[in-house]
C-alpha positions as CSV (number, residue, x, y, z in Angstrom):
1,M,95.9,106.9,70.4
2,K,99.5,105.7,70.7
3,T,100.5,104.1,74.0
4,M,103.9,102.8,75.1
5,V,104.9,100.7,78.1
6,I,108.4,101.4,79.4
7,Y,109.9,99.3,82.1
8,Q,113.0,98.6,84.1
9,S,113.3,95.0,85.4
10,K,116.0,93.2,87.3
11,T,114.6,89.7,88.0
12,G,111.8,89.6,85.4
13,F,108.6,90.4,87.3
14,T,108.3,94.0,86.1
15,K,109.1,92.8,82.5
16,R,106.4,90.2,82.7
17,Y,103.8,92.8,83.8
18,A,104.9,95.2,81.1
19,E,104.5,92.6,78.4
20,W,101.0,91.6,79.8
21,I,99.9,95.3,79.8
22,A,101.3,95.9,76.2
23,A,99.5,92.8,75.0
24,A,96.2,93.9,76.6
25,L,96.5,97.4,75.1
26,G,97.9,96.4,71.7
27,C,101.1,98.4,72.1
28,D,104.8,98.0,72.5
29,A,106.7,97.3,75.7
30,L,110.3,98.5,75.8
31,A,113.1,98.4,78.3
32,W,114.0,101.8,79.6
33,K,117.5,101.6,78.1
34,D,115.9,101.2,74.6
35,A,113.0,103.7,75.2
36,Q,115.2,106.6,76.3
37,R,116.5,106.9,72.7
38,M,112.9,107.2,71.4
39,D,110.8,110.3,70.8
40,L,108.2,109.9,73.6
41,A,106.3,112.9,72.3
42,A,104.8,110.7,69.6
43,C,102.8,108.8,72.3
44,D,99.5,109.9,73.9
45,T,99.9,107.6,76.9
46,L,103.1,106.6,78.6
47,I,103.1,103.8,81.2
48,Y,106.2,103.3,83.3
49,G,107.0,100.2,85.4
50,G,109.8,99.8,87.8
51,W,110.6,97.6,90.8
52,F,110.9,98.7,94.4
53,H,114.4,98.8,95.8
54,A,114.7,100.2,99.4
55,G,111.5,102.1,98.9
56,S,112.3,103.7,95.6
57,I,110.8,102.8,92.2
58,M,113.9,102.1,90.1
59,G,114.3,104.5,87.2
60,L,111.3,106.5,88.0
61,K,113.0,109.9,88.4
62,K,114.8,109.6,85.1
63,F,111.6,108.6,83.3
64,L,109.6,111.4,84.9
65,A,112.3,113.9,84.0
66,K,111.9,113.0,80.3
67,A,108.1,112.2,80.2
68,A,106.4,114.7,82.6
69,P,107.3,117.8,80.6
70,L,105.5,116.3,77.6
71,G,102.1,116.7,79.2
72,K,101.0,113.2,78.3
73,K,98.7,110.9,80.1
74,L,101.0,109.0,82.5
75,A,100.6,105.9,84.5
76,V,103.2,104.2,86.8
77,F,103.3,100.7,88.2
78,A,105.7,99.4,90.7
79,T,106.4,95.7,91.5
80,G,107.7,94.4,94.8
81,A,107.9,91.4,97.0
82,S,105.0,92.4,99.2
83,P,101.5,91.0,98.7
84,A,99.0,93.4,97.1
85,E,97.0,93.8,100.3
86,N,100.0,95.1,102.3
87,P,98.8,98.3,104.0
88,E,102.3,99.9,103.5
89,V,102.1,99.8,99.7
90,E,100.3,103.1,99.1
91,S,102.6,105.1,101.4
92,S,105.6,103.5,99.7
93,L,104.3,104.5,96.3
94,K,103.5,108.0,97.4
95,K,107.0,108.6,98.7
96,N,108.3,108.4,95.1
97,F,106.2,111.4,93.9
98,T,105.9,115.1,94.6
99,P,102.4,116.1,95.8
100,E,101.7,117.5,92.3
101,Q,102.8,114.4,90.6
102,W,100.8,112.2,93.0
103,G,97.7,114.1,92.1
104,R,98.3,113.9,88.4
105,I,99.9,110.5,87.7
106,K,97.9,107.4,88.2
107,T,99.8,104.8,90.2
108,F,99.5,101.0,90.6
109,Y,101.2,98.3,92.6
110,F,101.6,94.8,91.3
111,P,103.1,92.0,93.5
112,G,106.1,90.4,92.0
113,G,108.1,88.2,94.3
114,L,111.7,87.3,94.9
115,N,113.9,85.6,92.4
116,Y,117.3,84.8,94.0
117,E,118.4,83.0,90.8
118,N,118.2,86.2,88.8
119,M,119.7,88.5,91.4
120,G,123.3,89.7,91.2
121,R,125.7,88.7,93.9
122,M,125.5,92.0,95.7
123,D,121.7,91.9,95.9
124,R,121.8,88.3,97.2
125,M,124.2,89.5,99.9
126,L,122.0,92.4,100.9
127,M,119.0,90.1,101.0
128,A,120.9,87.7,103.3
129,A,121.7,90.6,105.6
130,F,118.0,91.7,105.6
131,R,116.9,88.1,106.3
132,A,119.2,88.0,109.3
133,M,117.8,91.2,110.6
134,V,114.2,90.0,110.2
135,K,115.1,86.7,111.8
136,K,116.6,88.5,114.8
137,Q,113.6,90.9,115.1
138,E,110.7,88.7,114.3
139,G,112.0,85.1,114.7
140,E,112.6,82.3,112.3
141,N,108.9,81.3,112.3
142,S,107.6,84.7,111.3
143,E,105.8,84.9,107.9
144,M,108.1,87.6,106.6
145,Y,111.2,85.7,107.5
146,M,109.9,82.5,105.9
147,M,109.0,84.5,102.7
148,L,112.5,85.8,102.5
149,C,114.1,82.4,102.6
150,K,113.3,81.3,99.1
151,S,112.3,82.5,95.7
152,Y,108.6,83.0,95.1
153,D,106.3,84.4,92.4
154,L,103.1,86.4,93.2
155,T,102.5,87.7,89.7
156,D,99.0,87.4,88.2
157,R,97.4,89.0,85.2
158,K,94.4,90.1,87.3
159,Y,96.5,92.9,88.8
160,I,96.9,94.7,85.5
161,E,93.1,95.1,84.9
162,P,92.7,98.5,86.7
163,L,95.7,100.0,84.8
164,V,94.4,98.7,81.5
165,A,91.0,100.1,82.2
166,Y,92.5,103.5,83.1
167,C,94.5,103.6,79.9
168,Q,91.5,102.8,77.8
169,E,89.4,105.7,79.2
170,A,89.0,108.5,76.8
């Protein structure tokens, strides 16, 4: 059974998870820009990882347009700045899929973090505006505002275990 992990990462969290998953499954992890030139039909299982940006999993629509018609076993993981136990995660994931896709494609959320050092100038400006909005609405002592003030890393290998187990099922 050939498996491939395909990812799109901006600040490194999604790439880290993709590499951990590939190592656990003994397969390759490729950036989407490289994987789109490949024949995905040769794989039995395709795993896609993207980061949340304004509620959308980056690159997911393009990946599904290419992979879904192949009828392969598909899994999708998204990374974001929210902790894994955030109750809004499932509804955010679900918004990225049609009802048919949601019932057929196994989805996972892995907490990443914020890495201001690896963000582009525009993303840092958008985050500054978002921080200001949160500060105004919730106050400068709110947990969310304090999390947005600096880079942090919530990644942990333990989060990939359910995805790896799913992919190893017959």
